[in-house]
C-alpha positions in Angstrom: -51.6 210.8 120.3 -51.2 207.3 118.7 -47.6 206.6 117.8 -48.7 205.8 114.2 -50.3 209.3 113.8 -46.8 210.9 114.0 -45.3 208.9 111.2 -44.2 210.8 108.1 -45.0 209.4 104.7 -42.4 208.6 102.1 -42.0 206.4 99.0 -38.7 204.8 100.2 -38.0 203.0 103.5 -34.4 201.9 103.5 -33.2 199.4 106.0 -31.4 201.0 109.0 -29.2 198.3 110.5 -28.0 200.6 113.2 -31.4 200.5 115.0 -31.4 196.7 115.3 -29.4 194.6 117.8 -26.0 193.3 116.7 -25.8 189.5 116.4 -22.8 189.5 118.7 -23.3 191.3 122.0 -20.9 189.9 124.6 -23.0 191.1 127.6 -25.7 188.7 126.3 -23.6 185.5 126.8 -25.4 183.1 124.6 -24.9 185.4 121.6 -21.2 184.3 121.8 -22.3 180.9 120.6 -25.4 181.7 118.5 -24.1 184.7 116.4 -23.0 183.9 112.8 -19.2 183.5 112.4 -19.4 184.1 108.6 -21.2 186.5 106.3 -24.9 185.6 105.7 -25.9 184.0 102.4 -29.2 185.0 100.8 -31.4 182.1 99.9 -34.0 182.2 97.2 -37.6 181.5 98.3 -39.7 178.7 96.9 -43.4 178.7 96.3 -44.0 176.9 99.5 -42.4 179.7 101.4 -44.0 182.7 99.7 -47.5 181.2 99.7 -49.3 180.0 102.8 -52.4 179.9 104.9 -54.9 182.7 105.1 -56.0 183.4 108.7 -59.3 184.5 110.0 -61.3 184.5 113.2 -62.8 181.1 112.3 -59.5 179.4 113.2 -59.8 180.4 116.9 -61.2 178.4 119.7 -63.5 179.9 122.3 -60.7 180.7 124.8 -57.7 181.0 122.5 -57.4 184.7 123.3 -58.0 184.3 127.0 -54.9 182.9 128.7 -56.6 183.2 132.1 -59.1 180.4 131.1 -57.7 178.4 128.2 -55.8 175.9 130.4 -58.4 175.2 133.0 -62.1 174.3 133.3 -64.9 176.9 133.4 -65.0 177.3 137.1 -61.2 177.8 137.4 -58.9 180.8 136.6 -55.2 181.4 136.3 -53.5 183.0 139.3 -52.1 186.5 139.1 -52.9 190.1 138.0 -55.3 190.0 135.1 -54.5 192.3 132.2 -55.8 193.1 128.7 -53.2 193.6 126.0 -54.5 195.2 122.8 -53.4 197.3 119.8 -53.3 197.4 116.1 -50.9 196.0 113.4 -49.8 198.6 110.8 -47.8 198.6 107.6 -45.2 201.2 106.7 -47.8 203.6 105.5 -49.9 203.6 108.6 -52.5 201.2 107.1 -53.9 198.7 109.4 -53.6 195.0 108.4 -56.5 192.6 108.9 -56.4 188.8 109.4 -52.9 188.7 111.0 -52.4 185.7 113.2 -50.7 186.7 116.5 -49.4 184.0 118.8 -48.2 184.8 122.3 -46.4 182.9 125.0 -45.1 183.9 128.5 -44.1 182.9 132.0 -46.7 182.8 134.7 -47.3 185.3 137.5 -44.3 183.8 139.4 -42.0 184.1 136.5 -41.9 180.4 135.5 -42.6 178.9 132.1 -44.5 175.7 131.6 -41.5 174.1 129.9 -39.5 171.1 131.0 -36.2 173.0 130.8 -37.3 175.8 133.1 -35.6 175.2 136.4 -36.6 178.3 138.2 -38.0 177.4 141.7 -41.2 179.5 141.4 -44.2 177.2 141.4 -46.2 176.3 138.3 -49.7 177.5 138.2 -52.0 174.5 137.5 -54.5 176.7 135.8 -52.1 178.6 133.4 -50.6 177.2 130.2 -48.8 180.3 129.1 -49.8 180.5 125.5 -52.6 181.8 123.3 -53.5 183.4 120.0 -55.7 185.9 118.3 -56.4 187.3 114.8 -56.6 191.0 113.9 -60.0 192.2 112.8 -60.9 194.2 109.6 -59.5 197.3 111.3 -56.2 195.6 112.2 -57.2 195.4 115.9 -56.2 192.6 118.2 -56.8 191.9 121.9 -56.2 189.2 124.4 -56.5 188.7 128.1 -53.8 187.2 130.3 -51.9 187.3 133.5 -49.0 189.8 133.9 -45.9 187.6 133.8 -43.4 187.8 136.6 -39.7 188.6 136.3 -37.3 185.8 136.6 -33.5 185.2 137.0 -31.5 183.7 134.1 -28.0 182.2 133.9 -26.1 184.9 132.1 -23.1 184.9 134.3 -24.3 187.5 136.9 -27.2 188.7 138.9 -29.4 189.1 135.8 -33.2 189.2 135.8 -35.5 189.3 132.8 -38.1 192.1 132.9 -41.8 191.0 132.7 -42.4 190.3 129.1 -44.7 188.5 126.6 -43.4 186.9 123.4 -45.2 187.7 120.2 -45.2 185.8 116.9 -46.8 187.7 114.0 -47.7 185.9 110.8 -48.2 187.5 107.4 -49.7 185.9 104.3 -47.0 183.2 103.8 -44.8 181.0 105.9 -41.8 183.2 105.2 -43.6 186.2 106.7 -43.2 185.4 110.4 -41.8 188.0 112.8 -40.9 187.3 116.4 -40.4 189.8 119.2 -41.3 190.5 122.8 -43.3 193.1 124.6 -42.2 194.8 127.9 -44.3 196.8 130.3 -44.2 200.6 130.9 -42.3 201.5 134.1 -40.5 198.2 134.6 -37.1 199.1 136.2 -35.5 195.9 135.0 -35.7 196.9 131.3 -32.7 199.2 131.5 -30.8 196.5 133.4 -31.5 193.6 131.1 -28.6 192.6 128.8 -31.1 191.2 126.2 -33.1 194.4 126.1 -29.9 196.5 126.0 -28.7 194.8 122.8 -31.0 197.5 121.2 -28.8 200.5 121.6 -31.2 203.1 120.4 -33.6 204.2 123.2 -36.4 205.1 120.7 -36.2 201.7 119.1 -36.3 199.9 122.4 -39.3 201.9 123.4 -41.2 200.3 120.5 -41.2 197.2 122.6 -42.7 198.8 125.7 -46.5 198.6 126.1 -48.1 201.6 127.6 -50.6 201.5 130.4 -54.1 202.3 129.0 -56.6 203.0 131.8 -59.3 203.8 129.2 -59.4 200.1 128.2 -59.2 198.9 131.8 -62.1 196.7 132.9 -63.4 197.9 136.2 -62.8 195.5 139.1 -61.3 193.0 136.7 -58.2 193.8 134.6 -55.8 196.6 133.7 -55.0 197.3 130.1 -51.8 197.8 128.1 -51.6 199.1 124.5 -49.0 197.6 122.2 -49.1 198.7 118.5 -47.1 196.7 116.0 -45.5 198.4 113.0 -44.2 195.9 110.5 -42.0 198.1 108.3 -40.8 201.6 107.8 -39.1 204.3 109.8 -40.9 203.6 113.0 -41.1 199.8 112.8 -41.2 197.6 115.8 -37.9 195.8 116.5 -38.1 192.1 115.8 -35.8 189.4 117.3 -35.7 187.4 114.0 -35.0 190.3 111.7 -31.7 191.6 113.0 -30.6 193.0 109.7 -33.4 195.5 109.5 -36.8 195.3 107.8 
């Protein structure tokens, strides 16, 4: 059963700050420097923040949603296990949302980002840029093809490895409506060992970030598929990195 089918309806969706990560989590070392030292101050939004672009499929290039091909020529292809990531974007009442711009970025199959500050010794893939985008259709559905990213070590003061993950940025109908999170993969043993993932103390909330293997959408002799539904608000909302105070 689709996770969204089990959601109960209700007129009020209060914020539950206990489900979201605390800003200060000492096991995640950089939070010692990045977490606020004083109470947050609400800022009134201006017209430029509450209005913004309207997205549609016409903004996409031919290979924007295919990360295996969008950084190389037609006869080349990124190296690694090819996968399809797909799902729907829902609001708090289980209604799908069309024309949502989804941007993704990730490490390559060896666990290295195409970024000048990434010092991991895994090789760069000359045919993989590591970023792409897609737009939900009229039924709120999205899909993109990519390479399953590799795990990688990170300097957190111990033998810490990030699980395989893909970063998501979800845009609404204005510049202020941008939510950022990351997606993990079902069965990855590193999830329960990761200090970043474990800033989410509630197991059910953490599970909203885990994509499920979907053999029905697998492309035979080509790519496995993973389903990752995104729920923007409500009791079963997906956890977002930039919305630590609830949603």
